[in-house]
C-alpha positions, 0 to 999 in steps of 0.5 A, a space after each residue: 499500499 502506498 500514497 504518491 503525488 501526482 501531477 494532473 492537468 487540473 492540479 496536484 492529486 494524490 494516488 493511493 495504491 493497494 492490492 485486493 483479491 490478487 490485483 492492483 487497485 488505485 484511487 486518486 483523490 484531490 487532498 493528501 488529508 483525504 488520501 491518508 484517510 482513505 488509506 487508513 480506511 483500506 487498512 481498517 477494511 483489510 483487517 476486517 476482511 471487508 475491502 469489497 465494501 469499498 466498491 458498493 453504493 456506486 449506483 444512483 438512488 434512482 437505479 437502486 429504487 427501481 431494484 427496490 420496487 422489483 425485489 421488495 415493494 411490488 411483492 410485499 405492498 398493497 396496490 394502493 400503497 404502491 400507487 401512493 408511493 410511486 406518486 410521492 417518489 416521482 414528485 419529490 424524491 426523484 427530481 432532488 435526489 435520484 441522480 445522487 449515488 447511494 454512497 454520497 447520500 449523507 444526513 446533511 443531504 437528507 436534511 437539505 432535502 427536507 428543507 427544500 420540501 418545506 421551502 417548496 410549500 409541501 405540507 408537513 404530512 406529505 413531507 413526513 410520508 416522503 421521508 418515511 418511504 425514503 428511509 424504508 428504501 435506504 433501509 433495504 440498501 443497508 440490509 442489501 449491503 450497499 451502504 453501511 448505515 441509513 442516513 435518513 434515520 438521523 434526520 427528524 421528520 415532521 410530527 404526525 398529526 391528524 389534520 382533521 378531527 373525525 366527526 362521525 354522523 349522528 344517527 339523525 343525520 344518517 337518517 335524513 340522508 337516507 330519507 333524501 335518497 329514498 324520496 329520489 329513488 336511490 335505494 341502493 345509495 341509501 342501503 350503502 349509507 346504512 351499511 357504512 354508518 351502522 355497520 362501521 365497514 370501510 368503503 372497500 369492505 362494503 363494496 366487496 360484500 356479497 349476500 353470503 356475507 350477510 348472516 342472521 345476526 353478523 356480517 362476515 368481512 373477509 375481503 376488500 375492493 382495491 383499485 377495482 380488484 377484490 383483495 383481502 382486507 386491509 389487515 389481512 384478517 377476516 372478522 364479523 360485525 354485528 348486524 343491527 335490526 334496523 340494517 337487517 331490515 334495509 338489507 332484506 328490503 334491498 335483496 327483495 328489490 333486486 329479485 332475491 340474487 344469489 349468495 355470491 352476488 355482490 350487495 352493491 354491484 357496480 354500473 354494469 353489474 361488476 365491482 366498482 372502479 376507484 373513480 366510481 367510488 370517488 364520484 359516488 362520495 362526491 355525489 352522496 
């Protein structure tokens, strides 16, 4: 191992030489102090048998994120989560950090990134979500031995706060909504409001119900509707909820009105008899 002074067109440099795996290696640095520090790092890694790590982290964050998406995100995360992550990543992370090599991302880089988001007017809730996603991606980089430590861990995120207080509708308000819908011949919408209000189901769970899920005293919840596809529930577990007498009466009338459909038929079929699309639900929520 050696350090030598070299003359370059743009000034003096310092070449560090060492042997690794039976071959000669070299790296040129601008300052002698950097060369001495790098030589010390090589000696330390050589004693620890970790010289190969010198070449890790060369890919950019964008390149690593594409690998992370294929090997980790796509097999493990729900479709709605993937869509949300992709939107935030493309809007905020990729333009600012995508071209930086993994090994060059440090806590100061992450802190500067957060400050840029704040200056750009991005809200605290969105900044927190972006920081969580970035930390998760870099955590996989640590596990896959591309970097030694996760720089995002050292940077504080905006505190998690609920932006709106959840105020459930009182039964009197629910009944006024139902009465209005029934007066206008919108029985399906009125019954859907009843299921959401009196069974406490998530919209995705209510739209995935079939008549076989309606039991004598309970409703079986075992799946949800995600981006137009039937999936397991958000928690991955099935459960039952109490079927209140007024809701049971609404469901009986709705079943009779539909000609007593088969058990595997959806309670609330979409416009053409199939499942609802995400756009259909958003339109219904705005309209109702």
